[in-house]
TORDO-761461 format. One line per 5 residues: number of its first residue (from 0); their letters; for each residue x, y, z of C-alpha. Coordinates in Angstrom, 1 decimal. Layout:
REM TORDO-761461
NUM) a) X,Y,Z ~ ...
END
This chain:
REM TORDO-761461
0) mekei) 40.9,83.4,111.8 ~ 37.4,84.5,110.4 ~ 37.4,86.4,107.0 ~ 34.7,88.0,105.2 ~ 34.5,90.4,102.2
5) iirae) 31.4,92.7,102.0 ~ 30.8,94.3,98.1 ~ 28.2,96.9,97.6 ~ 28.6,97.7,94.2 ~ 26.1,100.7,92.6
10) sdetl) 26.3,102.5,89.4 ~ 28.2,105.6,90.8 ~ 30.2,103.8,93.7 ~ 31.7,100.5,94.8 ~ 32.7,99.7,98.3
15) vavie) 34.6,96.4,99.5 ~ 35.2,96.0,103.2 ~ 37.6,93.2,104.4 ~ 36.7,91.8,107.3 ~ 38.8,89.6,109.7
20) drrlv) 37.3,88.4,113.0 ~ 34.6,90.9,112.6 ~ 37.1,93.8,112.7 ~ 37.4,95.9,109.6 ~ 41.0,95.7,108.2
25) elyid) 41.0,96.7,104.5 ~ 38.6,99.4,103.1 ~ 38.3,100.0,99.0 ~ 36.4,102.9,97.4 ~ 36.1,103.2,93.7
30) radee) 33.8,106.1,92.4 ~ 32.4,106.4,89.0 ~ 33.9,110.0,88.9 ~ 37.7,109.1,90.2 ~ 39.3,106.7,88.1
35) rltgn) 41.7,104.1,89.4 ~ 44.8,104.3,87.0 ~ 47.6,102.1,89.0 ~ 48.1,99.2,86.9 ~ 47.4,100.9,83.6
40) iykgi) 49.6,100.8,80.7 ~ 50.1,103.6,78.5 ~ 52.1,104.3,75.3 ~ 53.7,107.6,76.2 ~ 55.9,110.4,74.8
45) venvl) 59.3,111.4,76.5 ~ 58.5,115.6,77.1 ~ 61.6,116.3,78.7 ~ 64.8,114.5,79.9 ~ 66.6,116.0,83.0
50) pgmqa) 70.3,114.7,83.8 ~ 70.1,116.7,86.9 ~ 67.5,114.6,88.1 ~ 68.1,111.4,86.4 ~ 64.8,111.4,85.3
55) afvdi) 62.2,111.9,82.4 ~ 58.9,113.5,82.2 ~ 56.6,111.3,80.0 ~ 53.1,112.3,78.5 ~ 50.8,109.7,78.9
60) glnkn) 47.7,111.9,78.1 ~ 46.8,112.7,81.6 ~ 46.7,116.6,82.9 ~ 49.8,116.3,84.1 ~ 52.9,114.6,82.6
65) sflyi) 54.3,111.4,84.7 ~ 57.5,110.9,86.4 ~ 60.2,108.4,85.2 ~ 63.5,107.9,87.4 ~ 66.3,106.2,85.9
70) revlp) 66.0,102.8,88.1 ~ 62.6,102.3,86.2 ~ 64.3,102.3,82.8 ~ 67.8,100.4,83.4 ~ 67.2,96.7,82.8
75) kvsle) 66.5,94.5,86.1 ~ 68.1,91.3,86.5 ~ 66.9,91.1,89.9 ~ 63.9,92.3,91.8 ~ 66.1,93.2,94.9
80) eeapp) 68.8,94.6,92.9 ~ 69.4,98.0,94.1 ~ 72.9,99.1,93.0 ~ 73.7,102.7,92.0 ~ 72.7,103.4,88.4
85) tadis) 75.6,103.6,86.4 ~ 74.3,105.1,83.2 ~ 73.0,108.9,82.4 ~ 69.2,109.0,81.6 ~ 70.1,110.8,78.4
90) dllrk) 72.0,107.4,77.0 ~ 68.4,105.8,77.6 ~ 65.9,108.1,76.8 ~ 65.2,111.1,74.3 ~ 62.7,113.7,73.8
95) gqeil) 59.9,112.7,71.6 ~ 60.6,109.4,72.0 ~ 57.8,106.7,72.4 ~ 57.8,104.4,75.3 ~ 55.5,102.0,77.0
100) iqivk) 55.0,102.6,80.6 ~ 53.1,101.2,83.6 ~ 51.5,103.5,86.5 ~ 52.7,102.6,89.7 ~ 52.0,105.1,91.9
105) eptpt) 48.7,107.1,91.4 ~ 48.7,111.0,90.7 ~ 47.9,113.9,93.0 ~ 46.7,117.4,92.6 ~ 50.4,118.5,92.6
110) kgarv) 52.2,115.5,91.1 ~ 52.0,113.6,88.3 ~ 52.0,109.7,88.3 ~ 54.8,107.7,88.9 ~ 55.9,105.2,85.7
115) tthlt) 57.8,102.3,85.3 ~ 59.3,100.6,82.0 ~ 59.4,97.1,84.0 ~ 55.7,96.1,83.2 ~ 53.7,93.4,85.1
120) lagry) 50.7,91.7,84.5 ~ 48.9,89.9,87.2 ~ 47.1,87.0,87.1 ~ 45.5,84.4,90.0 ~ 48.4,82.7,90.4
125) lvlmp) 51.2,84.5,89.0 ~ 52.4,87.8,88.0 ~ 54.1,87.8,84.4 ~ 57.0,90.1,84.1 ~ 57.7,90.8,80.2
130) tvsyi) 60.8,92.5,80.6 ~ 62.4,91.0,83.1 ~ 64.3,87.5,83.2 ~ 63.4,86.6,86.7 ~ 61.7,83.7,88.9
135) gisrr) 60.5,84.6,92.3 ~ 58.4,82.8,95.0 ~ 56.1,85.2,97.3 ~ 57.7,85.4,100.7 ~ 54.4,84.4,102.5
140) ieeea) 55.1,81.1,101.2 ~ 57.4,79.9,104.1 ~ 57.2,75.9,103.7 ~ 60.7,75.3,102.2 ~ 59.4,72.1,100.4
145) ererl) 56.4,74.0,99.0 ~ 58.6,77.0,97.9 ~ 61.0,74.5,95.9 ~ 58.1,72.5,94.3 ~ 56.7,75.9,93.2
150) srlae) 60.3,77.1,91.9 ~ 60.8,74.1,90.0 ~ 57.3,74.6,88.5 ~ 58.2,78.2,87.5 ~ 61.3,77.5,85.8
155) nicpe) 59.7,74.6,83.6 ~ 56.8,77.2,82.3 ~ 58.3,80.7,82.5 ~ 58.8,81.8,79.1 ~ 62.3,82.7,77.5
160) gmgvi) 63.6,86.1,78.0 ~ 60.3,86.8,80.6 ~ 59.8,86.5,84.2 ~ 57.3,85.3,86.8 ~ 56.6,85.6,90.3
165) vrtva) 54.4,82.9,91.9 ~ 51.7,84.6,94.3 ~ 50.8,83.2,97.8 ~ 47.3,81.5,96.6 ~ 49.4,79.3,94.3
170) qgage) 50.1,77.5,97.5 ~ 49.1,73.5,96.5 ~ 48.3,74.6,92.9 ~ 49.7,72.1,90.2 ~ 51.3,72.7,87.0
175) eella) 48.0,72.6,85.0 ~ 46.7,75.6,87.1 ~ 49.9,77.7,86.7 ~ 49.8,76.9,83.0 ~ 46.3,78.2,82.6
180) dlkwl) 46.8,81.3,84.4 ~ 50.3,82.3,82.2 ~ 48.3,81.2,79.0 ~ 45.7,84.3,79.7 ~ 49.0,86.3,80.8
185) ksvws) 50.6,85.9,77.7 ~ 47.3,86.4,75.7 ~ 46.7,89.8,77.5 ~ 50.4,90.9,76.7 ~ 50.4,89.8,73.1
190) riink) 47.2,92.2,72.9 ~ 49.0,94.9,74.5 ~ 52.3,94.4,71.9 ~ 49.8,94.5,69.0 ~ 47.9,97.6,70.4
195) sahtk) 51.2,99.4,70.9 ~ 52.4,98.7,67.4 ~ 49.2,100.5,65.9 ~ 49.1,103.3,68.1 ~ 50.7,106.5,67.6
200) gskli) 51.2,109.3,70.4 ~ 50.3,109.1,73.9 ~ 47.4,106.7,74.5 ~ 46.0,104.4,77.1 ~ 46.9,100.5,76.0
205) ykdln) 45.7,98.5,78.9 ~ 43.5,99.2,81.7 ~ 44.0,97.2,84.7 ~ 41.0,95.2,86.3 ~ 38.2,97.2,87.8
210) llssi) 37.9,96.9,91.9 ~ 35.5,94.1,91.8 ~ 37.7,91.7,89.6 ~ 40.6,92.7,91.3 ~ 39.1,92.0,94.9
215) lrdqv) 38.1,88.6,93.7 ~ 41.9,87.9,92.3 ~ 43.7,88.9,95.3 ~ 41.4,88.8,98.1 ~ 39.8,85.3,97.6
220) tdavt) 41.5,82.3,99.3 ~ 40.3,79.4,101.4 ~ 40.6,82.0,104.4 ~ 37.4,83.2,103.4 ~ 34.3,82.2,105.2
225) riivn) 31.6,84.4,103.1 ~ 31.4,87.1,100.6 ~ 28.3,89.3,101.3 ~ 26.9,91.3,98.4 ~ 24.5,93.9,98.1
230) dqety) 22.0,92.7,95.1 ~ 21.4,89.9,92.6 ~ 23.1,92.0,89.9 ~ 26.1,92.3,92.0 ~ 25.9,88.3,92.9
235) david) 25.6,87.2,89.2 ~ 29.1,89.2,88.7 ~ 30.8,87.8,91.7 ~ 29.8,84.6,90.5 ~ 30.8,85.1,87.1
240) glqff) 34.1,86.2,88.2 ~ 34.6,83.0,90.4 ~ 33.6,80.6,87.6 ~ 37.1,79.7,86.8 ~ 38.4,79.5,90.2
245) pgdyk) 38.6,76.0,91.8 ~ 37.1,75.3,94.7 ~ 33.6,76.0,96.2 ~ 34.0,79.6,96.6 ~ 30.6,80.3,94.8
250) qkvvt) 28.8,78.8,98.0 ~ 30.0,81.6,100.0 ~ 28.5,84.0,98.2 ~ 25.5,85.6,99.8 ~ 23.1,88.8,99.4
255) admmr) 22.0,90.6,102.3 ~ 20.9,94.0,103.2 ~ 23.7,96.4,103.3 ~ 21.9,98.7,106.1 ~ 21.5,95.6,108.4
260) ifddy) 25.2,94.4,107.5 ~ 26.8,98.1,107.9 ~ 25.0,98.3,111.4 ~ 26.1,94.4,112.5 ~ 29.7,95.1,111.7
265) dlfee) 29.5,99.0,113.0 ~ 31.3,99.8,109.6 ~ 30.7,103.0,109.3 ~ 31.5,103.9,112.6 ~ 34.7,101.8,112.1
270) ikkag) 35.4,104.2,108.9 ~ 34.8,107.3,110.8 ~ 37.4,106.2,113.2 ~ 39.9,105.3,110.4 ~ 40.0,109.0,109.4
275) krkaw) 40.9,110.3,113.0 ~ 44.5,110.6,114.3 ~ 43.9,109.0,117.5 ~ 43.0,105.2,117.6 ~ 42.4,103.3,121.1
280) lrngg) 43.6,100.0,121.9 ~ 41.6,97.5,123.8 ~ 43.8,97.8,126.9 ~ 43.1,101.4,127.2 ~ 46.4,102.8,125.4
285) yivid) 46.1,104.5,122.3 ~ 48.3,105.1,119.3 ~ 48.5,108.6,117.5 ~ 48.7,108.6,113.5 ~ 50.0,111.7,111.8
290) nteal) 50.5,111.5,107.9 ~ 53.2,114.0,106.3 ~ 54.4,114.8,103.0 ~ 57.7,112.9,103.5 ~ 56.3,109.8,106.0
295) taidv) 53.7,108.5,108.4 ~ 54.5,108.9,112.0 ~ 52.9,106.7,114.6 ~ 53.2,107.2,118.4 ~ 52.4,104.5,121.0
300) ntgky) 50.9,105.7,124.4 ~ 50.0,103.9,127.3 ~ 46.7,105.8,128.1 ~ 44.7,104.5,130.6 ~ 46.8,101.5,130.7
305) vgttn) 48.7,100.8,133.8 ~ 49.7,97.1,134.0 ~ 49.6,94.7,137.0 ~ 53.1,93.8,137.8 ~ 56.1,96.1,137.2
310) ledtv) 57.0,98.8,134.6 ~ 59.0,96.9,132.2 ~ 56.0,94.2,131.9 ~ 53.8,97.1,131.3 ~ 55.8,98.8,128.8
315) vnani) 56.2,95.7,126.8 ~ 52.8,94.5,127.0 ~ 51.6,98.0,126.1 ~ 54.0,98.0,122.5 ~ 53.0,94.3,122.1
320) eavee) 49.1,95.5,122.5 ~ 49.4,98.6,119.9 ~ 51.5,96.1,117.3 ~ 48.3,94.7,116.6 ~ 46.4,98.0,116.2
325) ivrqv) 49.2,99.7,114.4 ~ 49.4,97.1,111.4 ~ 45.3,97.0,111.0 ~ 45.4,100.8,110.7 ~ 48.2,100.7,108.1
330) rlrni) 46.1,98.2,106.2 ~ 42.9,100.2,106.5 ~ 44.4,103.4,105.9 ~ 46.7,102.2,103.1 ~ 49.4,103.6,104.5
335) ggiii) 52.3,103.7,102.2 ~ 56.0,104.8,102.1 ~ 58.2,105.3,105.1 ~ 56.8,104.7,108.2 ~ 58.3,105.8,111.6
340) idfid) 56.6,104.1,114.7 ~ 57.4,105.5,118.3 ~ 57.2,102.7,120.5 ~ 57.2,103.5,124.6 ~ 60.9,103.3,125.3
345) mekee) 62.3,99.8,126.3 ~ 65.4,99.2,128.3 ~ 65.8,95.7,127.7 ~ 67.5,94.1,124.2 ~ 65.2,91.2,124.8
350) drekv) 62.0,93.3,125.2 ~ 62.7,95.1,121.9 ~ 63.3,91.8,120.2 ~ 59.6,90.6,121.4 ~ 58.2,93.7,119.9
355) meals) 60.1,93.5,116.7 ~ 59.1,89.5,116.2 ~ 55.2,90.5,117.1 ~ 55.4,93.2,114.5 ~ 56.9,90.8,111.8
360) kelkk) 54.2,88.3,112.7 ~ 51.4,90.5,112.3 ~ 52.6,92.1,109.0 ~ 52.4,88.4,107.5 ~ 48.8,89.4,107.2
365) drvkt) 49.2,92.2,105.0 ~ 49.2,91.4,101.5 ~ 51.3,94.8,100.7 ~ 55.0,94.2,100.6 ~ 56.5,95.6,103.9
370) nilgl) 59.9,96.2,105.0 ~ 61.1,96.5,108.9 ~ 64.6,98.1,108.7 ~ 65.0,98.2,112.4 ~ 65.3,100.6,115.4
375) tqlgl) 67.4,104.0,115.1 ~ 69.7,105.6,117.6 ~ 66.7,107.2,118.9 ~ 64.6,104.1,119.6 ~ 62.3,104.8,116.4
380) lemtr) 61.3,101.9,114.5 ~ 61.6,102.3,110.7 ~ 59.9,100.5,108.2 ~ 58.6,101.0,104.4 ~ 55.3,99.8,102.7
385) kktgh) 54.9,99.6,99.2 ~ 52.7,102.4,97.9 ~ 49.5,101.0,96.2 ~ 46.9,103.3,95.1 ~ 45.3,106.2,97.2
390) glnqm) 45.4,106.3,101.2 ~ 42.1,106.3,102.8 ~ 42.3,109.6,103.6 ~ 42.8,110.9,100.2 ~ 39.7,108.8,99.4
395) mdrec) 37.6,110.1,102.3 ~ 38.9,113.7,103.0 ~ 39.2,117.1,101.5 ~ 41.4,120.3,102.6 ~ 39.1,122.6,104.6
400) gccdg) 38.5,125.7,103.3 ~ 37.9,127.7,106.8 ~ 41.4,126.8,108.0 ~ 43.4,127.1,104.7 ~ 44.1,123.4,104.6
405) rgrly) 45.6,123.1,107.8 ~ 42.9,120.7,108.9 ~ 40.8,118.2,106.7 ~ 37.1,117.4,106.3 ~ 35.3,114.4,105.0
410) ndsmv) 34.8,114.9,100.9 ~ 31.2,115.6,100.1 ~ 30.9,111.9,99.0 ~ 31.9,110.6,102.2 ~ 29.4,113.0,103.9
415) cleir) 26.6,111.6,101.6 ~ 27.5,108.4,102.2 ~ 26.8,108.8,106.1 ~ 24.0,111.1,105.2 ~ 22.4,108.0,103.3
420) hivnr) 22.9,105.5,105.9 ~ 21.5,107.7,108.7 ~ 18.3,108.4,106.3 ~ 17.9,104.6,105.9 ~ 18.2,104.1,109.4
425) eavat) 15.6,106.7,110.3 ~ 13.4,105.5,107.8 ~ 13.0,102.3,109.5 ~ 12.7,103.8,112.6 ~ 10.1,106.6,112.3
430) aadii) 6.6,106.3,111.1 ~ 6.9,109.7,109.5 ~ 6.4,110.3,105.8 ~ 9.3,113.0,105.6 ~ 12.7,113.1,106.5
435) rvets) 14.5,116.5,106.8 ~ 18.2,116.9,105.7 ~ 19.7,120.1,107.1 ~ 23.4,120.8,105.6 ~ 25.3,123.5,104.1
440) saliq) 24.0,125.2,100.5 ~ 27.1,123.8,98.7 ~ 26.7,120.3,99.8 ~ 23.0,120.4,98.6 ~ 24.3,121.5,95.5
445) yikyn) 26.2,118.7,95.3 ~ 23.4,116.4,96.0 ~ 21.3,117.7,93.7 ~ 23.8,117.6,91.0 ~ 24.4,113.6,91.6
450) klqnk) 20.5,113.2,91.7 ~ 21.0,112.0,95.3 ~ 17.9,113.0,96.5 ~ 15.7,110.7,94.5 ~ 17.9,107.9,95.2
455) wekes) 17.7,108.5,98.8 ~ 14.1,108.6,98.5 ~ 13.6,105.6,96.6 ~ 15.7,103.5,98.8 ~ 14.1,104.8,102.0
460) gkkiv) 10.4,104.7,101.0 ~ 10.4,108.2,102.5 ~ 10.1,112.3,100.9 ~ 13.4,114.0,101.4 ~ 13.5,117.5,102.1
465) laand) 16.6,119.4,102.0 ~ 17.4,122.4,104.1 ~ 20.0,124.8,103.4 ~ 22.0,126.2,106.8 ~ 25.6,127.5,105.8
470) nlchg) 26.5,127.4,109.6 ~ 26.9,123.6,109.1 ~ 30.2,124.2,107.6 ~ 30.9,120.5,107.2 ~ 27.9,118.9,109.2
475) ftvrp) 24.3,118.0,108.9 ~ 21.4,117.2,110.8 ~ 18.8,114.5,110.0 ~ 15.3,114.2,111.7 ~ 11.7,112.8,110.6
480) ifnd) 9.0,115.3,110.0 ~ 5.4,114.3,110.8 ~ 2.5,115.7,108.8 ~ 0.0,117.6,110.8
END
C-alpha cells in the first residue's frame, strides 16, 4: 500500500489529506477561528452535581459547562472494565470542588464538552496514563512474540502508580527509544501538576498538540512514502518536527504546487463527495450514509451491479465490495459513536462470516478504536467507533436557513475553499486579467471580512471582481472577464 500525506498549512487554515493508493481516506481541517479542544487539560470547578444522572457539570471556562459522567471519575484498574458504577456521584464530587479534567469529546452548539478525570498524554511510542495503573499493547500489533517483548519493556519502565499503552508505531523500537518518549511525557505531566497547583479557578492547564504536530506524531510511519507540503515555511516546520524521529523520514518530505496536487488527486471532488449521502462502489453498487443524533446508518445497495453467476454470489460480492468503501467513508468522514450497517440480506451463515471477516480486516487500516458487536436479529451489523473530534460534516457544513435546518449546505469557509480552487484553475487557463466571482451578498461580506479577495488576487495574479446575486443562495459562478 502506497501512503502519502498532503499538508497545506497557512495562517488561517491547515488542511491535511491522507492518501492510500491514490485515494483520499482521511481529511483534517484546522481553522484559526475554530480551536480544537479534544485532548486539552483544564482545571475546572464543579458547578452542579446531579445524583439522578450520576453526573456533574464542570465549569472549565468555555461557553457551556462540560459534562462529567461517574465512570470518568471512579478509579480504573483496567481499560476494559465496564462494570456498573457502585458509588454515588455525590460521594465523589461536591459543588465548588476544583478538579483536573481532560476533554474527550468536542462541544457542540447544543452540548458542552465531554470530559474525564482519567488523563492521558500521547507520545510517539507510548501513551502515559498518570492516574491509571495499567499496561496495554496496541491491538494492531498482532505478532505474539512482539507483543510479549513490548509488554516486558513496558513493565520495566512504567512509573509506579501510573500506566502506559504501547502504540502501534513502537513495533521494533528498543528500550532506549521508549525511555526517551516516557521521559518527555513525564516532564509534560510534571509541568501540568506544577501549573495546576499554582492556578485558581477555571483555566486551561495544558493545550494538546496542534494539527501539524499531531499528524507527524500519529501518521508518520514506515508505510508513508511521501509527505507533500505547500511551501518552504511548512517544509521547515515538518523537518523540525521530524528531527527526533529515527529513520529517513526527512528524505520523504517534498514541496509542491498545491493546485497541481489537488488536481492530480482530484482532492476537491473527493472532499465534495464526502459530504453527500450516496457513495458509489467500483462495481456499480452504492452505499447510503445517514447521520442522526443517536447513530449513523449505512445502507448497502446493489445498484447497477447484477453479478455474473447466481444471486447468492452476487449478494456476497456486493457486500464485500461495499466493506472497503464503508471503512474508507467512516475514516474520511470521521464517523464516531454507534454505526449500523444494513448489508444486503444473506441466507448462508458462511456468507455472513465472509463479510464480517472482510470488515474486520479492512478496519485494521483505521487508527481509531472500533468494536464490531455482531449482527442483530434483523440482520443489521452493529459496531461502535471512538469519537475523536468533529466529524467531517460538522467541519464542512452549516444548517440551511431556507429549509429550517432540514437540509445542509457547505459552510462559508468550504464554499470559499472551492471558489479559491476554481479561481486558481481559471487563472492558469485564461489570458484575461480579471476573474468575476458571482455569489450571494452574505458570502461576499464573509470574503471581505476575512480579506480573502486580496489573498486570491495575490495567489492567482488576476484582479478579482465580486458581484452579488442573492438568487445564488449557496452557490457561485466564476468566469474570466476580458477588457475591451
